[in-house]
BAVEXFI-128894 format. One line per field, with one value per residue: residue number from 1; y, x, z of N, C-alpha, C in turn; residue in one letter. Coordinates in nm, 2 decimals. Example, Ala and Ser with C-alpha at 12.3 -4.5 7.8 and 13.67 -1.06 7.14 Angstrom:
residues 2
k: 1:2
ny: -0.57:-0.22
nx: 1.32:1.28
nz: 0.78:0.71
cay: -0.45:-0.11
cax: 1.23:1.37
caz: 0.78:0.71
cy: -0.33:0.00
cx: 1.32:1.29
cz: 0.78:0.79
r: A:S
//
This chain:
residues 231
k: 1:2:3:4:5:6:7:8:9:10:11:12:13:14:15:16:17:18:19:20:21:22:23:24:25:26:27:28:29:30:31:32:33:34:35:36:37:38:39:40:41:42:43:44:45:46:47:48:49:50:51:52:53:54:55:56:57:58:59:60:61:62:63:64:65:66:67:68:69:70:71:72:73:74:75:76:77:78:79:80:81:82:83:84:85:86:87:88:89:90:91:92:93:94:95:96:97:98:99:100:101:102:103:104:105:106:107:108:109:110:111:112:113:114:115:116:117:118:119:120:121:122:123:124:125:126:127:128:129:130:131:132:133:134:135:136:137:138:139:140:141:142:143:144:145:146:147:148:149:150:151:152:153:154:155:156:157:158:159:160:161:162:163:164:165:166:167:168:169:170:171:172:173:174:175:176:177:178:179:180:181:182:183:184:185:186:187:188:189:190:191:192:193:194:195:196:197:198:199:200:201:202:203:204:205:206:207:208:209:210:211:212:213:214:215:216:217:218:219:220:221:222:223:224:225:226:227:228:229:230:231
ny: 9.55:9.56:9.35:9.35:9.41:9.61:9.44:9.39:9.43:9.31:9.52:9.59:9.43:9.56:9.51:9.40:9.64:9.72:9.62:9.77:9.96:9.79:9.68:9.90:9.98:9.76:9.78:10.02:9.95:9.76:9.91:10.09:9.90:9.81:10.05:10.10:9.87:9.91:10.14:10.04:9.85:10.01:10.16:9.97:9.89:10.13:10.16:9.93:10.00:10.22:10.12:10.00:10.19:10.27:10.40:10.23:10.05:9.73:9.49:9.32:9.00:9.06:9.29:9.53:9.81:9.78:9.92:10.10:9.97:9.71:9.62:9.57:9.85:9.90:9.71:9.78:10.03:9.96:9.81:9.99:10.15:10.00:9.96:9.91:9.62:9.61:9.54:9.53:9.66:9.70:9.97:9.97:10.01:10.31:10.36:10.53:10.86:11.01:11.03:10.85:10.89:10.74:10.81:10.74:10.74:10.61:10.41:10.20:10.07:10.07:10.06:10.24:10.17:9.91:9.95:10.10:9.92:9.74:9.89:9.95:9.70:9.67:9.83:10.11:10.41:10.47:10.68:10.74:10.61:10.80:10.99:11.10:11.44:11.65:11.73:11.74:11.51:11.34:11.10:10.87:10.72:10.63:10.57:10.82:10.98:11.21:11.46:11.64:11.92:11.82:11.56:11.40:11.16:10.97:10.97:10.87:10.61:10.51:10.54:10.36:10.12:10.11:10.10:9.94:9.77:9.82:10.03:10.28:10.51:10.86:11.07:11.37:11.72:11.81:11.94:12.26:12.34:12.00:11.74:11.61:11.48:11.73:11.88:11.86:11.68:11.65:11.58:11.43:11.35:11.24:11.17:10.93:10.89:10.66:10.50:10.36:10.17:10.04:9.99:9.78:9.57:9.38:9.53:9.62:9.57:9.37:9.18:9.12:8.98:8.76:8.65:8.68:8.78:9.12:9.21:9.07:9.08:9.14:9.22:9.16:9.10:9.13:9.30:9.53:9.59:9.64:9.88:10.21:10.55:10.64:10.57
nx: 11.64:11.45:11.18:11.06:10.80:10.63:10.52:10.19:10.04:9.80:9.57:9.65:9.50:9.30:9.41:9.19:9.06:8.78:8.68:8.67:8.46:8.23:8.21:8.14:7.89:7.74:7.75:7.61:7.36:7.28:7.27:7.06:6.85:6.82:6.74:6.50:6.35:6.34:6.18:5.94:5.86:5.82:5.61:5.41:5.38:5.29:5.04:4.90:4.88:4.71:4.48:4.31:4.16:4.13:4.33:4.54:4.48:4.42:4.17:3.88:3.72:3.46:3.46:3.46:3.64:3.93:4.02:4.30:4.34:4.29:4.03:3.70:3.57:3.31:3.15:3.19:3.07:2.81:2.75:2.77:2.55:2.34:2.08:2.17:2.13:1.91:1.83:1.54:1.53:1.43:1.48:1.61:1.36:1.30:1.21:1.20:1.19:0.96:0.60:0.34:0.02:-0.29:-0.56:-0.90:-1.00:-1.17:-1.47:-1.49:-1.54:-1.33:-1.09:-0.88:-0.79:-0.70:-0.49:-0.33:-0.25:-0.11:0.10:0.23:0.31:0.51:0.70:0.68:0.61:0.31:0.02:-0.32:-0.58:-0.78:-1.04:-1.10:-1.16:-1.44:-1.42:-1.19:-1.03:-1.20:-1.30:-1.11:-0.98:-0.72:-0.46:-0.30:0.00:0.11:0.34:0.51:0.73:1.07:1.03:1.07:1.22:1.11:0.85:0.89:0.96:0.72:0.55:0.68:0.62:0.35:0.33:0.31:0.46:0.30:0.15:0.29:0.35:0.38:0.51:0.36:0.36:0.21:-0.12:-0.25:-0.52:-0.45:-0.62:-0.82:-1.05:-1.12:-0.90:-0.63:-0.33:-0.19:0.12:0.22:0.40:0.37:0.11:-0.12:-0.36:-0.58:-0.70:-0.96:-0.82:-0.64:-0.78:-0.88:-0.71:-0.40:-0.08:0.11:0.39:0.39:0.23:0.40:0.60:0.48:0.34:0.08:-0.22:-0.27:-0.53:-0.69:-0.94:-0.89:-1.01:-1.17:-1.43:-1.31:-1.09:-1.23:-1.36:-1.16:-1.06:-0.97:-1.06:-1.28:-1.18
nz: -5.93:-5.65:-5.57:-5.34:-5.13:-4.89:-4.60:-4.52:-4.21:-3.99:-3.80:-3.47:-3.20:-2.93:-2.61:-2.40:-2.40:-2.39:-2.16:-1.91:-1.95:-1.99:-1.73:-1.58:-1.68:-1.60:-1.32:-1.29:-1.39:-1.20:-0.97:-1.03:-1.06:-0.79:-0.67:-0.80:-0.73:-0.45:-0.44:-0.55:-0.36:-0.13:-0.22:-0.24:0.03:0.14:0.01:0.11:0.38:0.38:0.27:0.45:0.58:0.84:0.98:1.00:1.21:1.35:1.24:1.37:1.34:1.29:1.15:1.27:1.40:1.60:1.90:2.06:2.29:2.23:2.25:2.12:1.99:1.89:2.01:2.28:2.29:2.24:2.47:2.68:2.62:2.69:2.94:3.28:3.47:3.74:4.08:4.26:4.58:4.92:5.14:5.47:5.73:5.90:6.21:6.42:6.57:6.60:6.66:6.50:6.35:6.26:6.05:5.97:5.65:5.49:5.41:5.58:5.89:6.17:6.03:6.07:6.32:6.28:6.10:6.26:6.46:6.30:6.20:6.44:6.51:6.33:6.43:6.46:6.65:6.77:6.78:6.91:6.70:6.46:6.30:5.96:5.88:5.76:5.42:5.14:5.20:5.33:5.24:5.09:4.79:4.76:4.98:5.18:5.30:5.53:5.65:5.91:5.92:5.92:5.97:5.75:5.69:5.86:5.77:5.51:5.56:5.67:5.45:5.28:5.41:5.36:5.09:4.77:4.49:4.27:4.36:4.47:4.74:4.79:5.03:5.16:5.26:5.56:5.57:5.69:5.89:6.02:5.83:6.01:6.26:6.49:6.41:6.49:6.55:6.78:6.93:6.73:6.43:6.19:5.97:5.87:5.63:5.59:5.31:5.10:4.95:5.12:5.35:5.61:5.53:5.51:5.58:5.30:5.33:5.52:5.39:5.18:5.30:5.41:5.20:5.17:5.00:4.91:4.88:5.05:5.29:5.63:5.86:6.17:6.41:6.65:6.59:6.53:6.77:6.94:6.85:6.92:6.98:6.73:6.40
cay: 9.62:9.46:9.34:9.34:9.51:9.61:9.34:9.45:9.37:9.34:9.62:9.53:9.43:9.62:9.41:9.43:9.79:9.74:9.56:9.87:10.02:9.70:9.67:10.02:9.97:9.66:9.84:10.12:9.88:9.69:10.01:10.13:9.80:9.82:10.17:10.08:9.77:9.97:10.23:9.96:9.79:10.12:10.20:9.86:9.90:10.25:10.13:9.84:10.07:10.31:10.05:9.95:10.30:10.29:10.45:10.12:9.97:9.60:9.47:9.19:8.92:9.11:9.40:9.66:9.85:9.76:10.04:10.08:9.87:9.58:9.58:9.61:9.97:9.90:9.63:9.86:10.14:9.90:9.76:10.11:10.21:9.92:9.99:9.82:9.54:9.65:9.45:9.62:9.63:9.80:10.03:9.94:10.11:10.40:10.36:10.62:11.00:11.07:10.95:10.84:10.87:10.70:10.86:10.66:10.81:10.51:10.39:10.08:10.09:10.01:10.05:10.31:10.09:9.79:10.00:10.15:9.80:9.68:9.98:9.93:9.57:9.68:9.90:10.25:10.46:10.51:10.75:10.69:10.63:10.90:10.99:11.21:11.55:11.68:11.79:11.65:11.39:11.26:10.96:10.86:10.59:10.59:10.61:10.93:11.00:11.35:11.47:11.77:11.96:11.75:11.42:11.34:11.03:10.88:10.96:10.79:10.47:10.48:10.53:10.24:10.01:10.11:10.10:9.82:9.80:9.87:10.15:10.35:10.63:10.96:11.15:11.51:11.81:11.80:12.06:12.33:12.24:11.86:11.70:11.50:11.53:11.82:11.96:11.85:11.55:11.66:11.59:11.34:11.42:11.18:11.14:10.84:10.89:10.53:10.50:10.23:10.07:9.96:9.97:9.64:9.48:9.38:9.62:9.56:9.52:9.24:9.08:9.07:8.89:8.64:8.59:8.71:8.88:9.25:9.23:8.99:9.15:9.07:9.28:9.08:9.17:9.16:9.41:9.65:9.62:9.70:10.01:10.32:10.66:10.65:10.48
cax: 11.54:11.39:11.03:11.01:10.69:10.61:10.42:10.08:10.01:9.66:9.58:9.67:9.38:9.32:9.41:9.10:9.03:8.64:8.63:8.63:8.33:8.13:8.19:8.08:7.75:7.68:7.73:7.50:7.23:7.25:7.22:6.93:6.76:6.80:6.66:6.36:6.29:6.30:6.06:5.82:5.82:5.77:5.47:5.32:5.35:5.20:4.90:4.84:4.84:4.59:4.36:4.22:4.07:4.11:4.45:4.63:4.44:4.37:4.02:3.84:3.66:3.33:3.48:3.46:3.77:3.97:4.09:4.44:4.35:4.26:3.89:3.61:3.51:3.17:3.09:3.20:2.97:2.68:2.74:2.75:2.42:2.23:2.06:2.22:2.02:1.90:1.75:1.46:1.55:1.37:1.57:1.56:1.27:1.34:1.08:1.22:1.19:0.83:0.48:0.25:-0.12:-0.37:-0.70:-0.98:-1.05:-1.25:-1.60:-1.48:-1.52:-1.22:-0.97:-0.76:-0.74:-0.63:-0.36:-0.25:-0.20:-0.02:0.22:0.29:0.38:0.63:0.80:0.65:0.55:0.18:-0.08:-0.45:-0.64:-0.89:-1.12:-1.08:-1.25:-1.51:-1.34:-1.14:-0.97:-1.30:-1.30:-1.00:-0.96:-0.58:-0.40:-0.20:0.09:0.15:0.45:0.55:0.87:1.17:0.99:1.07:1.27:1.01:0.73:0.93:0.95:0.58:0.50:0.73:0.54:0.22:0.34:0.34:0.53:0.20:0.09:0.38:0.29:0.48:0.46:0.34:0.36:0.08:-0.20:-0.28:-0.50:-0.46:-0.76:-0.87:-1.15:-1.06:-0.81:-0.50:-0.27:-0.11:0.26:0.25:0.47:0.33:-0.03:-0.17:-0.50:-0.59:-0.81:-1.03:-0.73:-0.57:-0.87:-0.91:-0.62:-0.27:0.01:0.19:0.52:0.36:0.18:0.51:0.69:0.41:0.28:-0.07:-0.26:-0.31:-0.67:-0.77:-0.99:-0.85:-1.08:-1.26:-1.50:-1.21:-1.02:-1.31:-1.40:-1.04:-1.02:-1.00:-1.14:-1.30:-1.10
caz: -5.86:-5.56:-5.57:-5.20:-5.09:-4.74:-4.55:-4.44:-4.08:-3.93:-3.69:-3.34:-3.12:-2.80:-2.51:-2.29:-2.39:-2.37:-2.03:-1.80:-1.99:-1.96:-1.59:-1.53:-1.72:-1.52:-1.19:-1.29:-1.40:-1.07:-0.87:-1.07:-1.03:-0.65:-0.63:-0.85:-0.64:-0.32:-0.46:-0.57:-0.23:-0.05:-0.27:-0.21:0.17:0.16:-0.04:0.20:0.51:0.36:0.21:0.56:0.60:0.98:1.04:1.02:1.32:1.30:1.25:1.42:1.24:1.25:1.07:1.35:1.43:1.74:1.96:2.10:2.40:2.18:2.26:2.01:2.03:1.86:2.12:2.40:2.28:2.26:2.60:2.77:2.60:2.75:3.08:3.37:3.54:3.88:4.16:4.35:4.72:5.01:5.24:5.61:5.78:6.01:6.29:6.53:6.52:6.63:6.67:6.38:6.38:6.15:6.04:5.88:5.54:5.41:5.47:5.66:6.03:6.23:5.94:6.13:6.43:6.23:6.05:6.38:6.52:6.21:6.20:6.57:6.51:6.25:6.51:6.47:6.77:6.72:6.86:6.90:6.57:6.46:6.17:5.87:5.89:5.64:5.32:5.03:5.25:5.41:5.19:4.98:4.73:4.78:5.11:5.18:5.41:5.55:5.75:5.96:5.88:6.00:5.98:5.62:5.69:5.92:5.68:5.40:5.60:5.68:5.31:5.23:5.47:5.31:4.94:4.69:4.36:4.18:4.42:4.56:4.81:4.81:5.14:5.14:5.37:5.62:5.55:5.81:5.99:5.97:5.79:6.10:6.36:6.59:6.34:6.55:6.58:6.90:6.91:6.62:6.32:6.06:5.96:5.76:5.59:5.52:5.21:5.07:4.89:5.23:5.46:5.64:5.46:5.57:5.52:5.19:5.38:5.59:5.29:5.10:5.38:5.44:5.08:5.17:4.90:4.98:4.86:5.14:5.41:5.75:5.98:6.24:6.51:6.76:6.55:6.54:6.91:7.01:6.79:7.01:6.93:6.59:6.32
cy: 9.52:9.47:9.33:9.45:9.50:9.51:9.41:9.37:9.41:9.44:9.54:9.54:9.49:9.52:9.44:9.57:9.81:9.69:9.66:9.93:9.92:9.68:9.78:10.02:9.87:9.71:9.93:10.05:9.82:9.79:10.06:10.03:9.79:9.93:10.15:9.98:9.83:10.06:10.15:9.90:9.89:10.16:10.10:9.87:10.02:10.22:10.03:9.90:10.15:10.24:10.01:10.06:10.33:10.33:10.34:10.03:9.84:9.59:9.33:9.12:8.97:9.23:9.53:9.68:9.83:9.88:10.00:9.98:9.73:9.53:9.63:9.73:9.98:9.82:9.71:9.97:10.08:9.86:9.88:10.17:10.13:9.95:9.87:9.75:9.58:9.55:9.54:9.57:9.74:9.84:9.99:10.05:10.19:10.42:10.46:10.77:11.07:10.97:10.96:10.82:10.83:10.75:10.77:10.75:10.72:10.50:10.25:10.10:10.01:10.00:10.12:10.24:9.98:9.84:10.05:10.03:9.74:9.76:9.97:9.80:9.57:9.75:10.05:10.29:10.52:10.58:10.69:10.71:10.73:10.89:11.11:11.32:11.57:11.76:11.70:11.52:11.30:11.12:10.95:10.72:10.54:10.65:10.72:10.93:11.14:11.35:11.62:11.80:11.89:11.60:11.34:11.20:10.93:10.86:10.87:10.64:10.42:10.45:10.40:10.11:10.00:10.09:9.96:9.86:9.87:10.01:10.22:10.48:10.73:11.05:11.30:11.59:11.81:11.94:12.13:12.38:12.10:11.82:11.59:11.57:11.61:11.91:11.96:11.70:11.55:11.67:11.49:11.42:11.36:11.14:11.05:10.86:10.76:10.53:10.36:10.12:9.98:9.93:9.83:9.53:9.48:9.48:9.55:9.50:9.38:9.13:9.03:8.97:8.76:8.57:8.61:8.81:9.01:9.28:9.16:9.08:9.07:9.12:9.17:9.16:9.21:9.29:9.54:9.69:9.68:9.83:10.12:10.43:10.66:10.53:10.37
cx: 11.47:11.24:10.97:10.91:10.67:10.50:10.31:10.05:9.87:9.67:9.58:9.54:9.41:9.31:9.32:9.06:8.88:8.59:8.59:8.50:8.22:8.10:8.11:7.93:7.68:7.65:7.61:7.37:7.19:7.20:7.08:6.82:6.72:6.71:6.52:6.29:6.25:6.18:5.93:5.77:5.76:5.63:5.37:5.28:5.26:5.06:4.83:4.80:4.72:4.47:4.26:4.13:4.05:4.24:4.55:4.60:4.39:4.22:3.99:3.76:3.52:3.34:3.48:3.60:3.81:4.05:4.23:4.45:4.33:4.12:3.81:3.54:3.36:3.10:3.08:3.09:2.83:2.65:2.70:2.61:2.31:2.21:2.12:2.11:2.02:1.81:1.67:1.48:1.48:1.48:1.52:1.47:1.33:1.21:1.09:1.21:1.06:0.72:0.40:0.11:-0.19:-0.51:-0.77:-1.04:-1.12:-1.39:-1.61:-1.45:-1.41:-1.09:-0.85:-0.70:-0.66:-0.49:-0.27:-0.18:-0.09:0.11:0.30:0.37:0.50:0.74:0.78:0.59:0.42:0.09:-0.22:-0.51:-0.75:-0.96:-1.08:-1.19:-1.33:-1.41:-1.29:-1.08:-1.07:-1.30:-1.21:-1.00:-0.82:-0.53:-0.30:-0.12:0.14:0.26:0.47:0.69:0.97:1.14:0.99:1.11:1.17:0.89:0.76:0.92:0.81:0.52:0.55:0.66:0.41:0.21:0.36:0.41:0.43:0.14:0.18:0.31:0.41:0.43:0.45:0.34:0.22:0.01:-0.22:-0.43:-0.50:-0.60:-0.82:-0.97:-1.08:-0.95:-0.67:-0.46:-0.18:0.04:0.31:0.32:0.44:0.19:-0.06:-0.32:-0.53:-0.72:-0.87:-0.93:-0.66:-0.66:-0.90:-0.82:-0.48:-0.18:0.09:0.32:0.50:0.31:0.30:0.59:0.61:0.35:0.13:-0.11:-0.31:-0.46:-0.75:-0.81:-0.96:-0.92:-1.17:-1.33:-1.41:-1.13:-1.10:-1.34:-1.28:-1.00:-1.06:-1.06:-1.15:-1.23:-1.18
cz: -5.77:-5.56:-5.43:-5.17:-4.94:-4.70:-4.47:-4.32:-4.04:-3.81:-3.56:-3.26:-2.98:-2.70:-2.39:-2.29:-2.36:-2.23:-1.93:-1.83:-1.95:-1.81:-1.53:-1.56:-1.63:-1.38:-1.19:-1.30:-1.27:-0.97:-0.90:-1.04:-0.88:-0.61:-0.68:-0.77:-0.51:-0.33:-0.48:-0.44:-0.14:-0.09:-0.24:-0.06:0.20:0.12:0.06:0.33:0.49:0.32:0.32:0.60:0.75:1.05:1.07:1.14:1.27:1.31:1.30:1.31:1.20:1.17:1.14:1.39:1.58:1.78:2.00:2.21:2.36:2.20:2.15:2.05:2.00:1.97:2.25:2.40:2.30:2.40:2.70:2.74:2.65:2.89:3.17:3.44:3.68:3.95:4.26:4.50:4.81:5.11:5.38:5.66:5.90:6.09:6.41:6.48:6.54:6.63:6.54:6.42:6.25:6.16:5.94:5.77:5.44:5.47:5.54:5.80:6.08:6.15:6.00:6.24:6.39:6.18:6.16:6.44:6.43:6.21:6.33:6.57:6.43:6.33:6.53:6.60:6.73:6.83:6.84:6.76:6.58:6.32:6.09:5.89:5.76:5.55:5.22:5.08:5.34:5.37:5.07:4.92:4.75:4.91:5.09:5.31:5.42:5.66:5.79:5.93:5.98:6.01:5.85:5.62:5.75:5.83:5.56:5.43:5.62:5.55:5.25:5.28:5.41:5.15:4.89:4.56:4.26:4.23:4.52:4.62:4.83:4.92:5.10:5.27:5.43:5.60:5.69:5.80:5.94:5.94:5.88:6.19:6.46:6.53:6.41:6.56:6.70:6.87:6.80:6.51:6.19:6.07:5.84:5.75:5.51:5.44:5.19:5.01:5.00:5.35:5.48:5.57:5.53:5.50:5.41:5.23:5.45:5.49:5.21:5.17:5.40:5.31:5.08:5.07:4.97:4.97:4.96:5.26:5.53:5.88:6.04:6.35:6.63:6.72:6.56:6.68:6.98:6.96:6.89:6.93:6.78:6.52:6.26
r: M:S:N:D:Q:P:V:R:R:P:P:A:K:S:S:G:G:G:A:P:M:G:S:T:I:S:I:V:I:A:V:V:A:V:I:V:G:F:L:I:L:R:N:I:N:D:D:G:G:S:A:S:G:N:G:G:L:P:E:N:T:S:G:S:T:L:G:T:S:G:T:D:S:T:A:A:T:T:A:T:S:L:P:A:E:T:T:A:T:S:A:P:L:V:V:T:G:G:T:V:I:V:A:N:A:S:N:I:N:G:A:A:G:L:A:T:K:A:L:S:G:V:G:F:T:M:G:D:P:T:N:A:A:A:G:P:D:K:Q:L:A:V:T:K:V:Y:F:A:T:G:A:E:V:L:A:A:S:V:A:Q:A:L:S:S:A:E:A:P:I:T:P:E:V:I:P:T:P:P:P:V:T:G:G:T:I:G:D:A:V:V:L:V:M:V:G:T:D:L:A:G:K:P:L:P:I:I:A:A:S:T:G:S:P:T:G:T:T:V:L:T:S:A:D:I:S:T:S:T:S:G:G
//
């Protein structure tokens, strides 16, 4: 009887049977890692854009938002709210367009004659000086300028010659009848009622050009003697 027994052989190993499964898992893990990384980066970018609170616009060093043109909108708003610097200039005098008459509405004799001479020297066409009639314009502390319809521009220039920065004169429509002796100014279209503020003093326009103080009395005996009717 044979004692031969079957020889037990170890189970055969699989030749690389697990390799395909391992490769697949590695690929899946790599893809997932890429997707997760992309999502994280996108989330960081989104948070950074919204954190500025100004729609993604850049900010300057002072913290104010810059507009699309690259200028500081806060500074621009402040600049436009500031008043613009202006330089006071006098418009050229209009000395044509009619005759101007001066009436003395002060208590200084010869004041109308002196003002007539001064306005003539500036270039205005002057009529004979006269006196204020009885009434509210008989004696004025402040000089007035009246005009007839159509002589607004001429009256504005006369008022400019008589005005100072501290005491501007606004022309008014002449009353009917004119507040002068006789109640008429003939063919004149502008009437100056010279008050005590300018009586016997240089015109502000002349004082400004020569540097003379407007408060200086310049009436002389010659000025008074050459004054015609009243004034």
